[in-house]
Backbone as a printed PyTorch tensor [residue, N CA C, xyz], in Angstrom:
tensor([[[-75.0210, -52.8410, -10.6020],
         [-75.0670, -51.6650,  -9.7030],
         [-74.3290, -50.7300,  -9.7040]],

        [[-74.6610, -49.3770,  -9.7800],
         [-73.6570, -48.2230,  -9.7800],
         [-74.9080, -46.8770,  -8.8670]],

        [[-73.4550, -47.2580,  -7.8850],
         [-73.9520, -45.8360,  -6.8700],
         [-72.8180, -44.6870,  -7.0970]],

        [[-72.9840, -43.2990,  -6.8190],
         [-71.9980, -42.2650,  -7.1880],
         [-71.0190, -42.6720,  -7.7560]],

        [[-71.3150, -43.4650,  -8.7420],
         [-70.0520, -43.9870, -10.0650],
         [-69.3950, -44.6120,  -9.2420]],

        [[-69.5110, -45.5980,  -8.7130],
         [-69.0310, -46.6460,  -8.3970],
         [-69.6160, -48.2340,  -8.8790]],

        [[-69.0020, -49.4410,  -8.9510],
         [-69.6900, -50.0670,  -9.0530],
         [-70.2510, -50.8770,  -7.9300]],

        [[-71.2150, -51.5510,  -7.9650],
         [-71.5690, -51.4820,  -6.1980],
         [-72.3420, -52.6740,  -6.3700]],

        [[-71.6370, -53.9930,  -5.2670],
         [-72.8520, -54.8170,  -4.7420],
         [-73.4940, -55.2330,  -3.9660]],

        [[-74.7650, -55.1710,  -3.5840],
         [-75.0200, -55.5910,  -2.1830],
         [-75.4740, -57.0620,  -1.3720]],

        [[-75.6810, -57.2980,  -0.6660],
         [-75.5190, -58.6800,   0.0620],
         [-76.1210, -58.4250,   1.3560]],

        [[-77.0690, -59.8040,   1.6340],
         [-77.6830, -59.5270,   2.8190],
         [-77.2350, -60.1790,   4.2630]],

        [[-76.1040, -61.2780,   3.7370],
         [-75.5030, -61.6870,   4.9130],
         [-74.3980, -62.3670,   4.5700]],

        [[-73.2330, -62.3550,   6.2430],
         [-72.1460, -62.8010,   5.6460],
         [-71.3430, -63.4440,   4.5180]],

        [[-72.1800, -64.7050,   4.6780],
         [-72.1740, -65.7560,   3.3060],
         [-72.1760, -65.5680,   2.1450]],

        [[-73.2490, -64.4060,   1.7560],
         [-73.7450, -63.8430,   0.6990],
         [-72.7500, -63.0900,   0.4010]],

        [[-71.9290, -62.2970,   1.1220],
         [-71.0630, -61.2080,   0.6410],
         [-69.8670, -61.9740,   0.7060]],

        [[-68.9090, -63.0180,   1.3670],
         [-68.0860, -64.0570,   1.1360],
         [-68.3660, -64.1690,  -0.4000]],

        [[-69.5450, -64.6630,  -1.2320],
         [-69.1550, -65.0810,  -2.1860],
         [-69.0710, -64.4360,  -3.5410]],

        [[-69.9120, -63.0080,  -2.7500],
         [-70.0880, -61.9280,  -3.6960],
         [-68.4910, -61.4430,  -3.7740]],

        [[-67.6730, -61.5490,  -2.9790],
         [-66.8170, -60.4560,  -2.8770],
         [-65.3410, -61.4230,  -3.5540]],

        [[-65.7010, -62.3510,  -3.5180],
         [-65.3540, -63.7550,  -4.3060],
         [-65.1530, -63.5370,  -6.0220]],

        [[-66.3050, -63.7400,  -6.3500],
         [-66.6780, -63.2080,  -8.0290],
         [-66.3860, -61.5400,  -8.3240]],

        [[-66.6890, -60.8650,  -7.5400],
         [-66.3200, -59.4210,  -7.9950],
         [-65.0530, -59.0030,  -7.7620]],

        [[-64.3970, -59.3720,  -6.8680],
         [-63.0440, -58.5060,  -6.4590],
         [-63.1590, -57.4350,  -6.0990]],

        [[-63.5720, -57.5150,  -4.5860],
         [-64.0650, -56.2060,  -4.6800],
         [-62.7690, -55.3890,  -3.9640]],

        [[-62.7970, -53.9140,  -3.7790],
         [-61.7530, -53.0610,  -3.6760],
         [-61.9450, -52.3330,  -1.9290]],

        [[-63.2950, -52.2370,  -1.6370],
         [-63.7270, -51.5840,  -0.8600],
         [-64.9840, -52.6000,  -0.1920]],

        [[-65.1370, -52.8830,   1.4190],
         [-65.8790, -53.5800,   1.5650],
         [-66.7220, -53.1360,   3.0370]],

        [[-68.0690, -52.3320,   2.7000],
         [-69.1530, -51.7660,   4.3780],
         [-69.2060, -52.5980,   4.9270]],

        [[-68.8000, -53.1960,   5.8200],
         [-70.1220, -54.3900,   6.5400],
         [-70.5440, -53.8140,   8.0680]],

        [[-71.9520, -54.2670,   7.8090],
         [-72.6340, -54.4010,   9.0160],
         [-72.3070, -55.1190,  10.6140]],

        [[-71.4460, -54.3630,  11.4830],
         [-70.8930, -56.0690,  12.4740],
         [-72.1970, -56.6580,  12.7770]],

        [[-73.7340, -56.5350,  12.8080],
         [-74.4900, -57.4770,  13.4040],
         [-75.1780, -58.1650,  12.2440]],

        [[-73.9840, -58.3050,  11.1200],
         [-75.1010, -59.0470,  10.1030],
         [-75.1940, -60.2520,  10.2320]],

        [[-76.3160, -61.4720,   9.7290],
         [-76.4670, -62.5270,   9.6890],
         [-75.4310, -63.5640,   9.3770]],

        [[-75.5840, -64.6530,   9.7580],
         [-74.9790, -66.4000,   9.2410],
         [-73.2830, -66.0990,   9.3380]],

        [[-72.7110, -65.2380,   9.6720],
         [-71.2500, -64.9870,   9.9240],
         [-71.5670, -63.7300,  10.6420]],

        [[-70.1030, -63.9840,  11.9750],
         [-69.6560, -62.6840,  12.4570],
         [-68.5390, -61.7880,  11.7370]],

        [[-68.3020, -60.6460,  12.1000],
         [-67.2760, -59.1710,  11.6090],
         [-66.3370, -60.4640,  11.5250]],

        [[-65.8830, -60.8740,  12.4130],
         [-64.9810, -61.4550,  12.7220],
         [-64.3920, -62.3120,  11.7940]],

        [[-65.4100, -63.3310,  11.7470],
         [-65.2610, -64.8120,  10.5940],
         [-64.9590, -64.4650,   8.9090]],

        [[-65.6450, -63.4100,   8.9610],
         [-66.3760, -62.0690,   7.3070],
         [-64.4260, -62.0480,   7.1740]],

        [[-64.0310, -61.0750,   7.8580],
         [-62.6270, -60.1450,   8.2590],
         [-61.5340, -61.7220,   7.8220]],

        [[-61.7380, -62.3380,   8.4360],
         [-60.5100, -63.5660,   8.2110],
         [-60.8810, -64.1010,   6.7720]],

        [[-62.0750, -65.0000,   6.9900],
         [-62.0430, -64.9960,   5.2920],
         [-61.3540, -64.3740,   4.2520]],

        [[-61.9380, -63.0160,   4.4320],
         [-61.8480, -62.1730,   2.6560],
         [-60.6070, -62.0230,   2.9180]],

        [[-59.5720, -61.4830,   4.1830],
         [-58.4610, -61.7980,   4.6340],
         [-57.3930, -62.6530,   4.1930]],

        [[-57.8110, -63.8450,   4.0650],
         [-57.3260, -65.0690,   3.5630],
         [-56.7580, -65.6200,   2.1260]],

        [[-58.1990, -64.9640,   1.5480],
         [-57.4260, -65.0100,  -0.3710],
         [-56.6440, -64.2160,  -0.8170]],

        [[-56.2450, -64.6420,  -1.4640],
         [-55.2160, -63.7810,  -2.2570],
         [-55.2910, -62.4230,  -2.4450]],

        [[-56.4080, -61.7330,  -2.8350],
         [-57.0100, -60.6110,  -3.0070],
         [-57.0010, -60.0600,  -1.7690]],

        [[-57.5920, -60.7660,  -0.4580],
         [-58.1920, -60.4560,   0.2630],
         [-57.0680, -58.9230,   1.1190]],

        [[-56.1120, -59.8820,   0.8700],
         [-55.5320, -58.5620,   1.7310],
         [-55.3760, -57.2620,   1.4330]],

        [[-55.6870, -57.2790,   0.5930],
         [-55.6510, -55.6420,  -0.0330],
         [-56.9040, -54.7320,   0.0440]],

        [[-57.9750, -55.6930,   0.2240],
         [-59.5980, -55.0600,   0.4860],
         [-59.0510, -54.1700,   1.5410]],

        [[-60.4080, -52.9370,   1.6300],
         [-60.2590, -51.9040,   2.8650],
         [-61.7780, -52.7910,   3.0280]],

        [[-61.1570, -53.2470,   4.4010],
         [-63.0800, -53.3900,   5.3400],
         [-63.4490, -52.3880,   6.1290]],

        [[-64.5080, -51.7180,   6.1720],
         [-65.4860, -50.8930,   6.9100],
         [-66.1510, -51.0350,   7.5570]],

        [[-66.2110, -50.8830,   8.9560],
         [-67.4850, -51.3660,   9.3500],
         [-68.0550, -50.1210,   9.2470]],

        [[-69.6700, -50.8120,   9.5600],
         [-70.5460, -49.3960,   8.7740],
         [-71.9820, -49.9700,  10.1880]],

        [[-71.5860, -49.3420,  11.4360],
         [-72.7060, -49.9880,  12.0550],
         [-73.0550, -48.5220,  12.8940]],

        [[-74.2970, -49.2490,  14.1340],
         [-74.9370, -48.3940,  14.9990],
         [-74.0420, -48.2410,  16.1850]],

        [[-72.8030, -49.8090,  16.4010],
         [-71.8700, -50.0340,  17.2810],
         [-71.4250, -49.4260,  17.1160]],

        [[-70.7720, -48.2090,  18.3410],
         [-69.3370, -47.0000,  18.1210],
         [-68.7790, -46.8950,  19.5590]],

        [[-68.7730, -47.8060,  20.2120],
         [-68.0770, -47.3070,  21.5750],
         [-66.8290, -47.9090,  21.1230]],

        [[-66.0000, -47.3720,  22.1100],
         [-64.6090, -47.6340,  22.0960],
         [-63.9390, -48.9770,  21.4230]],

        [[-64.2840, -50.1110,  23.1030],
         [-64.6450, -51.6960,  22.7630],
         [-65.0980, -51.9670,  20.8720]],

        [[-65.7310, -51.3540,  20.4320],
         [-66.1810, -51.6130,  19.2330],
         [-65.4560, -51.3800,  18.6160]],

        [[-65.0310, -50.4860,  18.2410],
         [-63.8120, -49.6690,  17.0820],
         [-62.7540, -50.5190,  17.5340]],

        [[-61.7700, -51.0780,  18.2700],
         [-60.4940, -52.1690,  18.9530],
         [-61.1670, -53.3200,  18.5540]],

        [[-62.5950, -53.5220,  18.7040],
         [-62.4750, -55.1230,  18.2260],
         [-62.8270, -54.7550,  16.4380]],

        [[-63.2620, -53.8970,  16.0340],
         [-62.8730, -53.7210,  14.6310],
         [-61.3580, -53.7080,  14.1710]],

        [[-60.5360, -53.4050,  14.3320],
         [-59.3150, -52.8040,  14.2410],
         [-58.4880, -54.2740,  14.3340]],

        [[-59.0480, -54.7200,  15.7030],
         [-58.1450, -55.9320,  15.7690],
         [-58.7160, -57.2830,  14.9660]],

        [[-59.6550, -56.9850,  14.2760],
         [-60.2740, -58.2340,  13.2630],
         [-60.1280, -57.9980,  11.8500]],

        [[-59.6720, -56.9400,  11.8260],
         [-58.7440, -56.1430,  10.4620],
         [-58.7720, -55.2750,   9.4520]],

        [[-60.4340, -54.6800,  10.5390],
         [-60.9700, -53.5290,   9.1890],
         [-59.8730, -52.4900,   9.6860]],

        [[-60.0230, -51.5690,   8.3800],
         [-59.2410, -50.0600,   8.1310],
         [-59.5100, -48.8990,   8.5530]],

        [[-61.4200, -49.0190,   9.1570],
         [-62.1340, -47.8430,   9.2550],
         [-63.0820, -48.5690,  10.1070]],

        [[-63.6750, -47.3330,  10.5940],
         [-65.4070, -47.8580,  11.1380],
         [-66.0070, -46.3570,  11.4140]],

        [[-67.0620, -47.0650,  10.8750],
         [-68.1290, -45.7030,  10.5190],
         [-69.4380, -45.8100,  11.6250]],

        [[-69.4010, -45.4500,  12.1540],
         [-71.0200, -45.0100,  13.5660],
         [-72.5090, -44.6030,  12.6200]],

        [[-73.2250, -45.1630,  12.4880],
         [-74.4270, -44.8160,  11.7920],
         [-75.1210, -44.3340,  13.0950]],

        [[-75.8140, -43.0910,  12.1410],
         [-75.9610, -42.8290,  11.1800],
         [-74.4380, -42.0390,  10.2480]],

        [[-73.6360, -42.8190,   9.3220],
         [-72.6050, -41.9990,   8.6240],
         [-73.2160, -41.0900,   7.5010]],

        [[-72.3600, -40.1840,   7.5680],
         [-72.3770, -38.9730,   6.5630],
         [-72.2000, -39.5860,   5.1070]],

        [[-73.3100, -39.6310,   4.2890],
         [-72.8360, -40.0260,   3.0990],
         [-71.7010, -39.8260,   2.2320]],

        [[-71.1250, -38.6350,   2.6330],
         [-69.9150, -37.9500,   2.0280],
         [-68.5160, -38.7650,   2.4560]],

        [[-68.7520, -39.4890,   3.7950],
         [-67.6220, -39.8740,   4.0420],
         [-67.4510, -41.4160,   3.6830]],

        [[-68.8360, -42.1120,   3.6800],
         [-68.6800, -43.0690,   2.9460],
         [-68.0880, -42.9150,   1.5730]],

        [[-68.5170, -42.1650,   0.6170],
         [-68.1290, -41.7370,  -0.7880],
         [-66.6060, -41.4650,  -0.3230]],

        [[-65.8910, -40.8980,   0.4830],
         [-65.0420, -40.7420,   0.8040],
         [-63.9410, -41.4310,   0.8870]],

        [[-64.5340, -42.8220,   1.7030],
         [-63.3940, -43.8330,   1.6420],
         [-63.7550, -44.8880,   0.5570]],

        [[-64.5880, -44.7330,   0.4410],
         [-65.0680, -45.6720,  -1.5150],
         [-63.6850, -45.0120,  -2.3030]],

        [[-64.0920, -43.8640,  -2.4320],
         [-63.1530, -43.0750,  -3.5350],
         [-61.7590, -43.0520,  -3.6230]],

        [[-60.9510, -43.3560,  -2.0860],
         [-59.6400, -43.5150,  -1.8520],
         [-59.1250, -45.2700,  -2.3790]],

        [[-59.7680, -45.9120,  -2.7740],
         [-59.6510, -47.0430,  -3.4690],
         [-60.0690, -46.7690,  -4.8390]],

        [[-60.8810, -45.7270,  -5.4530],
         [-61.0040, -46.0830,  -6.4730],
         [-61.8000, -47.1720,  -7.1880]],

        [[-62.2970, -48.0620,  -6.6930],
         [-62.3450, -49.4610,  -7.1800],
         [-64.0830, -50.1270,  -7.0160]],

        [[-64.3080, -51.2660,  -7.0280],
         [-65.5390, -51.9030,  -7.1820],
         [-65.7220, -52.4780,  -5.1140]],

        [[-66.9790, -51.8310,  -5.0760],
         [-67.2460, -51.6580,  -3.7350],
         [-68.3910, -52.3740,  -3.2750]],

        [[-68.3860, -53.0600,  -2.2530],
         [-69.4880, -53.7870,  -1.8830],
         [-69.8640, -53.5040,  -0.3430]],

        [[-71.7890, -53.5170,  -0.6200],
         [-72.7230, -53.3350,   1.1780],
         [-72.8310, -54.5700,   1.2950]],

        [[-72.7150, -54.5790,   2.5320],
         [-73.5020, -56.0190,   3.2760],
         [-74.2390, -54.9210,   4.5680]],

        [[-75.2910, -55.1950,   4.8160],
         [-76.0960, -55.1900,   4.0890],
         [-76.7990, -54.2940,   3.0040]],

        [[-77.2500, -54.1970,   1.8180],
         [-77.4580, -52.9630,   0.8400],
         [-78.5210, -51.9660,   1.5370]],

        [[-78.1380, -50.3380,   1.0520],
         [-78.7080, -49.7280,   1.2340],
         [-80.0750, -49.2120,   1.6780]],

        [[-80.4210, -50.0250,   1.0170],
         [-82.1550, -50.5320,   0.5970],
         [-82.4880, -51.1120,   2.1100]],

        [[-82.0420, -51.5120,   2.3290],
         [-82.3640, -52.5830,   3.6740],
         [-82.0430, -51.7630,   4.7880]],

        [[-80.5570, -50.7680,   4.7830],
         [-80.6000, -50.1590,   5.9070],
         [-81.6960, -49.2540,   6.1430]],

        [[-82.5190, -48.4430,   4.9050],
         [-83.1280, -47.3140,   4.9880],
         [-84.7500, -48.1000,   5.0710]],

        [[-84.9050, -49.5240,   5.0150],
         [-86.5590, -49.8440,   5.8780],
         [-86.2200, -50.0110,   7.1670]],

        [[-84.7010, -50.3310,   7.6940],
         [-85.1180, -50.7930,   9.2310],
         [-85.2610, -49.3900,   9.7970]]])
C-alpha cells in the first residue's frame, strides 16, 4: 500500500507488527501505545533486538500525552512521541526524515473507525 508516496504496511496488533517489520525491513514504525497482544516496551525491545532494528525510527502515535507517557516512550527506545490527533503533516515529516518504508500499528483506517 502506498500512502503519501511511502511504501506502507498496516498491522492490528503487536505480534503482527513484529512479523511485518521483520519481513518488510521498516525504516519507521508509528506505534499505538495501547495496541493488543504486546506492550509498547515489549515491541520496542523486540524490534531493537533485530540486527536491522537498531536503526528503525520508533514513533509513538497515541492519545496518551502526559509527561510520564512521553518519558516512558523515550525510556522504551522511541525517538518521537505524537499525541493524537496528530497533524498529518507532522506524521509525513517524521516519515520523510527516514525516507523509506513505513509501518502503522494500527492502520489509519482503524483509527478513523474508532
